[in-house]
Residue, then its C-alpha position, 0 to 999 in steps of 0.5 A: x532523470x530530470x525535467x529538462x525545463x525545470x531541472x527538477x526530478x519528475x514526481x515518482x509514481x507508485x502503484x498498489x492493490x488494496x485487499x479487502x474483505x467484508x465481515x458481518x457487513x463491516x469492511x476490513x482492509x489489509x495494510x502493511x507496515x514497512x520494514x527496516x530501521x526507519x519504520x521499526x518504532x513507528x505505528x500511527x501513520x506508518x501503515x500503507x497499502x502494498x505498493x511500489x514504483x512503476x518501472x519505465x515502460x511498465x503499466x501502472x496496473x501491472x506494477x500494482x500486481x507485481x508489487x502486491x505479489x512481491x510484498x505479500x507473497x499473495x496472488x491478487x484475484x480479479x475483479x479489481x475496482x479502480x480507486x484513482x490516485x492520491x498525492x503524497x506531500x513529497x509529490x509522489x503519486x500513488x494509483x491503486x485498485x482494490x480486490x476482494x479476498x482473504x488472507x492470514x496476515x501472519x503468513x505474508x512473506x515479503x521481498x527484502x532490500x539491503x541498507x547500510x546499517x548502522x549509517x556510515x558503518x560500511x555494513x550492509x544489512x538485509x531487511x524485509x520491505x514489509x515486516x508485518x500485515x494486518x486487517x483493519x476496519x475503516x476507523x482503525x485504518x484512519x488511525x494507522x494509515x499514512x494520511x494521503x493513502x487513507x483516501x483509498x479506503x474511504x473511496x472503497x467504502x463509498x463504492x461498496x456502500x453504493x453497491x449495497x455490499x456494506x452497511x452505511x455508517x452513521 
């Protein structure tokens, strides 16, 4: 769908959930690495919170919950902390919420997508949307995450510090 005045595509909106745990006063967040051939050799800047596109007529929070379940196989649990939104350089807006919990990252099972691979081969291959997941501390997440989305981690850390759930750093 294009904007009838400008002729441009409207910015895409994605919604996601950030699972976190606090271990000995240290915040850790669950991040996922995108599957498929484009991301297979990338690491720094290639980790994200589980998220996906908001369907027409779908509430952002409902999309966040759906995408989290589809991409991790885990069931999110309330309460949820709103983390606001960020904008990628592409113009895509991502809105997120956080929730406390724990999981074994090795048990995460993602949905899949099909892609013609190799390009122009005419062969469709199936890839997982998420090929791995891991918990990261805030400093480690800063190195691994897509820069635009790291703001969610800092917002979460600030909320938890304010509420005395984690220790202030520095």
